C-alpha positions, 0 to 999 in steps of 0.5 A: 520499608514495607508496612509489614516490616518493623524495627525491634531492639534486642536486649538480654532482658527485653525486646523493644518495639520503640524507645518507650514500649517493650516486652520481657524477653521471656515472652518471646521465643528467643532461647534467652536461657542459653545465650547472651547478646553483646552489650557493647553495641545496640542490636536492631533487627528488621522483622516482617510481621506475619500474623497477629492472634488477638485471642492469645495476643501473640505476634508472629514475625520473621527476621529479615535483617539481623543488623539493621542500620536504617532505624529511623522509624524505630523511635515512632513506630505506631502500634495499638494491639496488646502483645503478650507473646512474640514468636519468631517464625523460621530458623535462626541464621546462625552465621548472622546470629552468632556474631551478636552473641557474647556467650551461648550453649549452642547444643541447647537450641540447636533445633531452633537453628535446624528445624523451621517448625520447632519454634511453633511448638513452643506456642499452641497454634490457634485458628485465625478469627474469621475477621482476621486481616493480615494486612491490617496495620498494627496498633500501639503496643501495650506491654503486660504479662498474661493476666498480670500487671501493666509493665513498661520500660523507658530507655532514654539518654541525655547529657548532664553538666558536671556543675548540675551533678553532685559527687557523693561517697561512691556515686554521682547524683543529679536530678533530671525531668523525664518527659516520657513519664512527666516526672523529675527523677533523682538518678545515681551513677555508682563509681567506687572511686568517687569521694564526696570531697570531689564536689569541691574540684568538679572543674578538674574532672571536667578538664581531665575528661575534656568535656563539661558534660557527661552522657547518661543512658537510663532505663526505667522499669514501671509496673502499673505506672509506678517506678520499680527500678532505675538504672543509669550509667555513663561512660564518662563517669566510668572513666573516673579511675585511680589513674585519672584521679592521679592525673588530676592531682598532677594538674592541680599541683602544677597549677599552683605554680601559676598566678593565684586567683587573687593577691592578698596584700596581707598574706603570702605564706600558705600551708597545704591546707589553704594553698589549693584554695588560691587556684583560679577556678570556679570550684571551692578547691581546697586540699581535697586529696590530703596532700602534705607539704612534702607530697606537693614538693616531691610531686613538683620536683619529680614531675617537672624539670627543676634545676634546683631539685637537689637543693630543694630535696636537701632542704625538705628532707635533711633540714626542715623542722619536724615540728612545723610544716613547709610554707609556700609562696605564690607571687611573684614566683612559686617557692618554699619557705623552710624552717631550720632549727639551730641550737640558738637560732631559727633559720627561715630559708626561702627557695623559689622553684627554679631559682638562682639564689637561696634567701636566709633570715636568721632570728634568735630563738629567744626573740618572740614566739615562733608564730610571730617570727613567721609573721615577721618573715611573711611581712618581709616576703610581702615587701619583696613581692611589692618592691622586688628582691633587688630593692629589698637587698639594697635596703637591707644593706643600707639600713641595717635596722634589723639588728635582731635579724640577719639576712644572707643570700647564697647565689646559684652560679652554675646550677643546672650545669652538666659540667659543674656540680654546684650543689656541694658548694651550695650545701657547704655555704648553707651549713656555714650559716646555720648555727 
C-alpha cells in the first residue's frame, strides 16, 4: 500500500482511523442524515490522503476501494495531526456505495453522486500554508470536536467463559480489563429471556450453544478520558431464546434418566424440587424452570420412546393422589413412585421407565403417619437398590414378616407389542389390587 493510502472503518455514527481512534460521522462529508450503512458486516474503505489543512484541521481524502479486504495496517496506522473534519473529495461511486447501505434517500444527496465539486462547498477552501508538504507522513490522530471536548471511541472484542459471567434478571454481566484504557470495567449484555435462576445451570447454556465461551464486541465512548457510554453485545447471548431454553429443559430432563452424581445410601425418593440437584455437573442445578412432577413425567413420555407410556399416563393422571407429589427413583433405574389412596389403604406403586413390571406396596391407612409410610417405602427401595429386585421378591415370599404390608407385582408380558394391547389387562389387574 502506498504511504498516502490508509484504511478507515465506516460505521453509522463514526469513522475509525484505527481501533482506538475515531471521528464523529457528523465531522465528515458523508451524507449520514440520508443513508444508513449495513451493520451485519464491517465496512472498510481504502482512501488516498490528498491534503491536510492544519488551520482548520481537516483532511481531504479520495476513496480508492469501497470494500477493502487487506486491512492488516488498520490496527496500527500511525497518525499525529488532530483531525476535526474529514472531507471525501470527488463523487461517490453509486454502484459501489449502494450495496453497503441498508436504507437511503438518494434524492437528498444526488448532487454528491453527480458533481465532483459539490463536496468541497460543504467546507470552505482555505489557502495552503506556505510550509505545507503534501508528502508529509500523517501523525497520530487526536479526536475532538472543534473547540470542544476530547472524544475517543474504543472498540474491542474478546471471549468470556460462561463460568466467568453471571446471569441476572434480563442480562448477563462480567468484568473485563481493557488494556487500551488500563481499566477493569463491569459489562452488561441485555437479553429479556435471561433469568437470575439461570446462574445455577450455566453448564447447560454452554452445552446447548456448543461453546464454553461467548464472543463479545464492545464500544466504549470517552469524553475527556472519562467513560460516558458502554455498549456490549454477543451473538451467543443473543441466541438465548425461548426455543433454546426449551431445548435446555429437554436436555436436563433426559439427563435425569442417567446415573446421578452420587448415590446416597439413605435417600432414594426425590421430588421435583430436589431431583435436578442430583445431575452430575459442576452447576448448583435445582429446579430452575419450576417443572412440576407431572411436567417431568409428561416430558419424558412425550419426548422419549417409552414402551410403558400408557401405564405411566394412567397412574399419573387417573390414580395419583392429589394431596401428594409424585416421587422419583434414580438408581439403579429411573422410575416413578405413585401414591394411590384407597378407602382403607394407601397403595405405593413403583413403575420404572421402560420397565417390565409394576410393583405395589399396600399399607393400612391407620398404620403410621403418611410421612413414615413414605420413609418405609424408601427403605425398601434402598434395599432393592442394594440387593436387586429378584432377591427382594424372594425374601418377601420366604419370610412374610411384613404382615401390615402387602407386596404384589404385575408383570408386563406383551408391553410395547404392535400385535397385542397389554394395557387393558394390566389396568384390570391393577384395579383389582386397589381397595
